[in-house]
C-alpha positions as CSV (number, residue, x, y, z in Angstrom):
1,M,234.7,311.5,7.2
2,P,231.1,312.0,8.4
3,W,230.5,312.9,12.0
4,T,228.5,310.5,14.0
5,R,225.5,311.7,16.0
6,S,225.2,311.8,19.7
7,R,224.9,308.6,21.7
8,D,226.0,310.0,25.0
9,R,223.7,312.8,25.9
10,A,224.1,314.5,29.3
11,A,223.7,312.1,32.2
12,A,220.3,311.9,33.9
13,D,221.7,313.1,37.3
14,P,221.3,317.0,37.2
15,R,224.4,317.3,39.3
16,D,226.5,316.0,36.5
17,R,228.0,319.0,34.5
18,P,231.3,320.0,33.0
19,A,234.1,321.0,35.3
20,G,234.6,324.7,35.8
21,P,232.3,327.7,35.9
22,P,229.2,328.1,33.6
23,S,230.1,329.3,30.2
24,G,230.3,333.1,29.7
25,A,230.4,332.8,25.9
26,P,227.3,333.9,24.0
27,A,225.0,331.0,22.9
28,G,226.1,329.6,19.6
29,S,229.6,331.2,19.6
30,R,231.3,327.8,20.4
31,R,229.6,325.9,17.6
32,V,232.1,323.8,15.5
33,E,230.9,323.7,11.9
34,R,234.0,322.1,10.5
35,G,236.4,320.2,12.8
36,F,240.2,320.7,12.7
37,F,240.9,317.0,11.9
38,E,238.7,317.0,8.8
39,D,241.8,318.3,7.1
40,Y,244.0,315.6,8.6
41,P,242.1,312.4,8.3
42,R,245.1,310.1,8.8
43,F,244.6,310.6,12.6
44,F,241.3,308.8,12.4
45,E,243.2,305.7,11.4
46,T,246.6,305.7,13.0
47,S,245.5,305.0,16.6
48,E,243.2,302.7,18.5
49,T,242.6,305.3,21.2
50,S,239.8,307.9,21.1
51,S,240.0,308.6,17.4
52,F,236.4,309.7,17.2
53,P,235.6,312.8,15.1
54,W,233.6,314.8,17.6
55,R,236.0,314.0,20.4
56,L,239.1,315.0,18.5
57,H,237.4,318.2,17.1
58,L,236.1,319.4,20.5
59,R,239.4,318.6,22.3
60,H,241.2,320.7,19.6
61,E,238.8,323.6,20.4
62,A,239.4,323.2,24.2
63,I,243.2,323.1,23.8
64,F,244.3,325.1,20.7
65,T,241.4,327.5,20.2
66,E,241.1,328.2,23.9
67,Y,244.8,328.8,24.4
68,A,245.7,330.1,20.9
69,D,247.9,332.8,22.2
70,L,250.4,330.4,23.7
71,F,251.7,328.7,20.5
72,P,253.0,331.3,18.0
73,G,256.8,330.9,18.0
74,A,256.8,328.6,21.0
75,R,259.0,325.6,21.6
76,V,256.5,322.8,22.6
77,L,257.0,319.6,24.5
78,D,254.2,317.0,23.8
79,I,254.2,314.4,26.7
80,A,252.8,311.0,25.6
81,S,252.6,312.3,22.0
82,H,250.8,309.2,20.8
83,D,250.4,309.3,17.0
84,G,251.4,313.0,16.7
85,R,247.9,314.4,16.5
86,W,248.5,317.2,19.1
87,S,252.0,317.8,17.9
88,L,250.7,318.6,14.5
89,A,248.0,320.8,16.0
90,A,250.6,322.7,17.9
91,L,252.6,323.3,14.8
92,Q,249.6,324.4,12.8
93,A,248.8,326.8,15.7
94,G,252.1,328.5,15.1
95,A,254.6,326.6,17.3
96,A,258.2,326.9,16.1
97,S,259.0,323.3,17.0
98,V,257.7,320.3,18.9
99,V,259.4,317.5,20.7
100,G,257.1,314.5,21.4
101,V,257.9,311.8,23.9
102,E,256.1,308.5,23.6
103,A,256.8,305.2,25.2
104,R,255.3,303.0,22.5
105,P,257.6,302.7,19.5
106,E,254.8,301.8,17.1
107,L,253.1,305.1,17.9
108,V,256.3,307.0,17.5
109,A,256.5,305.5,14.0
110,N,253.0,306.5,13.3
111,A,253.6,310.1,14.5
112,T,256.7,310.4,12.3
113,A,254.8,309.1,9.3
114,N,251.8,311.4,9.9
115,L,253.8,314.6,10.2
116,A,255.8,313.6,7.1
117,A,252.6,313.1,5.2
118,Y,251.5,316.6,6.1
119,D,254.9,318.2,5.3
120,L,255.7,319.1,9.0
121,A,258.4,316.6,9.8
122,E,261.2,319.1,9.8
123,R,259.8,321.0,12.8
124,A,259.0,317.9,14.9
125,E,261.1,315.3,16.7
126,F,259.6,312.2,18.3
127,V,261.5,310.3,21.0
128,A,260.7,306.8,22.0
129,G,261.1,306.2,25.7
130,D,259.7,306.5,29.2
131,V,258.8,310.2,29.7
132,F,260.4,310.4,33.1
133,E,263.7,309.0,31.9
134,V,263.7,311.1,28.7
135,L,263.0,314.3,30.6
136,E,265.7,313.6,33.2
137,R,268.2,312.7,30.6
138,D,267.6,315.2,27.8
139,R,266.3,318.2,29.8
140,P,264.7,319.9,26.8
141,A,264.2,323.6,26.9
142,V,260.6,324.6,26.0
143,D,258.0,327.3,26.5
144,V,254.8,325.2,26.5
145,V,254.1,321.7,27.6
146,L,251.2,319.6,26.4
147,C,250.2,316.9,29.0
148,L,247.1,315.5,27.2
149,G,245.6,312.3,28.4
150,F,248.6,311.2,30.5
151,L,248.3,312.6,34.1
152,Y,245.8,309.9,35.2
153,H,248.0,307.1,33.7
154,T,250.6,307.6,36.4
155,L,250.9,308.1,40.2
156,R,254.2,310.0,39.8
157,H,252.5,313.5,39.7
158,T,255.0,315.4,41.7
159,E,257.9,314.0,39.8
160,L,256.2,314.8,36.5
161,L,255.7,318.5,37.5
162,T,259.3,318.6,38.7
163,R,260.5,317.5,35.3
164,I,258.2,319.9,33.5
165,R,259.4,322.8,35.7
166,Q,263.0,321.9,34.8
167,T,262.2,322.4,31.1
168,G,261.6,326.1,31.8
169,A,258.1,325.9,30.5
170,R,255.9,328.9,31.5
171,H,252.7,327.2,30.5
172,V,251.4,323.6,30.8
173,V,248.1,322.6,29.1
174,I,246.6,319.6,30.8
175,D,243.8,317.4,29.6
176,T,243.0,314.8,32.2
177,E,240.5,312.7,34.0
178,L,239.5,314.0,37.4
179,H,238.2,312.3,40.5
180,R,235.0,314.3,41.3
181,S,235.4,315.4,45.0
182,P,236.0,318.8,46.6
183,E,238.8,317.3,48.6
184,A,242.5,317.4,47.6
185,V,242.8,313.6,47.1
186,V,244.0,311.2,44.5
187,R,242.0,308.1,43.6
188,L,244.1,305.0,43.0
189,A,243.6,302.5,40.3
190,D,245.6,299.9,38.4
191,E,245.9,299.5,34.6
192,H,246.9,296.6,32.4
193,V,249.7,297.6,30.1
194,E,248.7,295.7,27.1
195,R,246.0,298.2,26.0
196,E,247.3,300.9,23.7
197,G,245.5,303.7,25.6
198,N,246.7,302.6,29.1
199,A,249.9,303.2,31.1
200,V,253.1,301.4,30.1
201,A,255.3,299.5,32.5
202,D,258.1,301.4,34.3
203,A,260.7,300.8,36.9
204,F,258.1,300.8,39.7
205,S,255.5,298.5,38.2
206,Y,255.2,294.8,38.8
207,G,253.8,292.2,36.4
208,D,251.5,293.5,33.7
209,T,249.8,296.3,35.7
210,V,250.8,299.9,36.7
211,L,249.5,301.8,39.7
212,T,247.8,305.0,38.6
213,G,246.1,308.0,40.3
214,R,243.2,310.2,39.2
215,P,243.5,313.6,41.1
216,T,240.7,315.9,42.1
217,L,241.0,319.4,40.8
218,A,241.9,320.5,44.3
219,A,244.7,318.0,44.4
220,L,246.0,319.0,41.0
221,E,246.0,322.7,42.1
222,L,248.0,321.7,45.2
223,I,250.5,319.6,43.3
224,A,251.0,322.3,40.8
225,R,251.5,325.0,43.5
226,T,254.4,323.0,45.0
227,Q,256.2,323.3,41.7
228,G,255.6,327.0,41.1
229,Y,252.5,326.7,38.8
230,A,248.9,327.7,39.4
231,V,245.7,326.9,37.5
232,E,245.1,330.0,35.4
233,R,241.8,328.9,33.9
234,L,239.7,325.9,32.8
235,S,238.6,325.4,29.2
236,D,235.0,326.3,28.4
237,W,233.7,322.7,28.0
238,D,230.3,324.0,29.2
239,G,230.0,326.3,26.2
240,L,231.4,323.7,23.7
241,L,228.9,321.1,24.8
242,R,226.0,323.5,24.9
243,D,226.7,324.7,21.4
244,N,227.4,321.2,20.0
245,P,224.6,319.1,21.3
246,D,225.1,316.4,18.7
247,A,228.6,315.6,19.9
248,D,229.2,312.1,21.0
249,Q,232.1,310.2,22.7
250,V,232.6,313.1,25.1
251,R,230.5,312.0,28.1
252,D,233.4,312.2,30.5
253,Y,233.6,315.9,29.8
254,R,229.8,316.3,30.1
255,I,229.7,314.9,33.6
256,G,232.9,316.7,34.8
257,R,235.0,313.5,35.0
258,R,237.5,315.1,32.6
259,A,238.7,318.6,32.1
260,T,241.2,320.7,30.1
261,L,243.1,323.4,32.0
262,L,246.1,325.8,31.8
263,L,248.8,325.9,34.4
264,S,251.1,329.0,34.3
265,T,254.0,330.2,36.4
266,S,253.7,333.3,38.5
267,E,256.1,335.1,36.2
268,S,254.0,334.5,33.1
269,R,250.7,335.4,34.9
270,S,252.2,338.8,36.0
271,R,252.9,339.8,32.4
């Protein structure tokens, strides 16, 4: 599949920049010549949500290349596993097994079919259901949690981190939208549940909308700390975007409205 060229260059406001410190990587070292999903083209077709080549390829770099040391031999939980794209990536990064939890049954079916098509079905299990209910009921024991594109689709952040802590996970990789403010605040919004990429109805929603919250980085750090986690580092989106100037469909990362980061427990950070 050919990669499209950039239609979302950096915003005109010079204050808009990727979240996190300036890149320390040498210029050109984060260039992506061939994206991970070029070898798994089904994922360009099995979802209506953000299945753009550059976006998928750079997110893979920010998650699996950046934190490659986390996955070999790990038991992984993939929250809001969608069509299985990141579950497959975790397995290909060396994970021993993956459990994906996804509320939309049609996406669970797509994930199951995708991993079967790539001969990885035996190491993956996908569960259809509300993530909070599934984690409370099943209490999976895992080493690494992927929380990619989900945190800003809920307001139940403390409950989510509690359930994650109960899995025993030492590391949590989060990719999320952020509210851009230095204060520890959460910006409220509501989402209609019909759209595939939005929140789904739960026990606390009314009608066809769900109340959601987009935390600031300071708020996310505070929420994580109350559950025994700390932000270990942010992915180098500054370097990725610098070295891939043609990338499109990633403007939210360019302007710091979205970030990828690693939470770790104090025990894992001391090793």
